[in-house]
C-alpha positions in Angstrom: -0.1 0.0 0.0 1.3 3.4 -0.9 1.7 5.9 1.9 -0.3 9.1 2.0 1.0 12.1 0.4 2.5 14.1 3.2 2.5 18.0 2.9 3.9 20.6 5.0 1.7 23.7 5.1 3.4 26.8 6.5 3.4 30.6 6.9 6.7 32.4 6.5 7.7 35.6 8.2 5.4 37.7 10.2 2.3 37.0 8.1 -0.5 36.2 10.5 -3.3 35.7 8.1 -4.0 31.9 8.5 -7.6 31.3 7.7 -6.9 30.0 4.2 -4.2 27.6 5.5 -6.6 26.0 7.9 -9.4 25.7 5.2 -6.8 24.0 2.9 -5.6 21.8 5.8 -9.1 20.4 6.2 -9.6 19.9 2.4 -6.3 18.0 2.1 -7.0 15.8 5.0 -10.4 15.0 3.7 -8.7 14.1 0.4 -6.7 11.5 2.3 -3.4 13.4 2.8 -1.2 13.7 5.8 -0.9 17.4 6.7 1.7 19.0 8.9 0.8 22.7 9.7 3.5 25.0 10.9 2.1 28.5 11.1 3.3 32.1 11.9 6.8 33.4 12.3 8.7 30.6 10.4 12.0 31.5 8.7 12.9 29.7 5.4 15.6 27.7 7.2 12.9 26.4 9.6 10.4 25.4 6.9 13.3 23.5 5.0 14.5 21.8 8.1 11.0 20.6 9.1 10.2 19.5 5.6 13.3 17.3 5.4 12.9 16.0 8.9 9.3 15.0 8.4 10.0 13.6 4.9 7.3 15.6 3.3 6.4 15.3 -0.5 5.3 18.8 -0.9 5.6 22.1 0.9 2.6 24.7 0.7 3.4 28.2 1.6 0.7 30.6 2.4 1.9 34.2 2.1 -0.1 37.5 2.2 2.6 39.9 3.4 4.1 41.0 0.2 7.3 39.4 1.0 7.0 36.6 -1.5 10.0 37.8 -3.7 12.2 37.5 -0.6 11.1 34.3 1.1 10.0 31.9 -1.7 13.4 32.0 -3.7 15.2 31.6 -0.4 13.2 28.4 0.4 13.9 27.0 -3.0 17.5 27.8 -2.8 17.8 26.1 0.6 16.1 23.1 -0.7 18.5 22.8 -3.5 21.4 23.3 -1.2 20.2 20.4 1.0 19.6 18.2 -2.3 16.0 18.0 -1.3 13.6 17.5 -4.2 10.5 18.8 -2.5 8.2 20.8 -4.7 7.0 24.2 -3.3 3.6 25.4 -4.1 2.2 28.9 -2.9 -1.1 30.5 -2.0 -1.5 34.2 -1.6 -2.0 37.6 -3.2 0.8 37.6 -5.7 1.0 39.8 -8.8 1.2 38.0 -12.1 4.6 39.4 -12.9 5.9 38.3 -9.6 4.3 34.9 -10.1 6.1 34.4 -13.3 9.5 35.2 -11.8 8.9 33.0 -8.7 8.1 30.1 -11.1 11.5 30.7 -12.8 13.1 30.2 -9.5 11.6 26.9 -8.9 8.2 27.4 -7.3 5.9 24.8 -9.0 2.5 26.7 -8.8 0.9 29.7 -7.3 -2.7 29.7 -6.4 -4.6 32.9 -6.0 -7.3 33.6 -3.2 -10.5 31.9 -4.0 -8.8 29.1 -6.1 -10.9 25.9 -6.1 -9.8 23.5 -3.3 -10.3 20.6 -5.9 -7.8 22.2 -8.4 -5.2 22.5 -5.5 -5.8 18.9 -4.4 -5.5 17.5 -8.0 -2.3 19.5 -8.7 -0.7 18.1 -5.5 -1.8 14.6 -6.6 -0.2 15.2 -10.1 3.0 16.2 -8.4 3.4 12.9 -6.7 2.5 10.6 -9.7 
């Protein structure tokens, strides 16, 4: 039997807007995934360390503090430095031009507020096929 998809959901920096991350947490659990939630005040180093220690399949970052251009490339860079092949997906208010730049740095997908939970779940499942 295959193990459940394990995903780390986290906030980065001082972004305290966490309603969306908890809605997603419930939806992912209902979809049969194992979810680890790590919110508020996390540094990129903390997120990468926990992701590696917990052997997660995907990292989901929720960010609404307009610091996405700082933190997200750093998370991807740290994962590469650790040779950790863990895809990073992001939810938040991110302008299209920034989203394109973030994808070039290695972020797999960016989901805007109001995105269908079914679309997010299917994307995560496809990442692990």
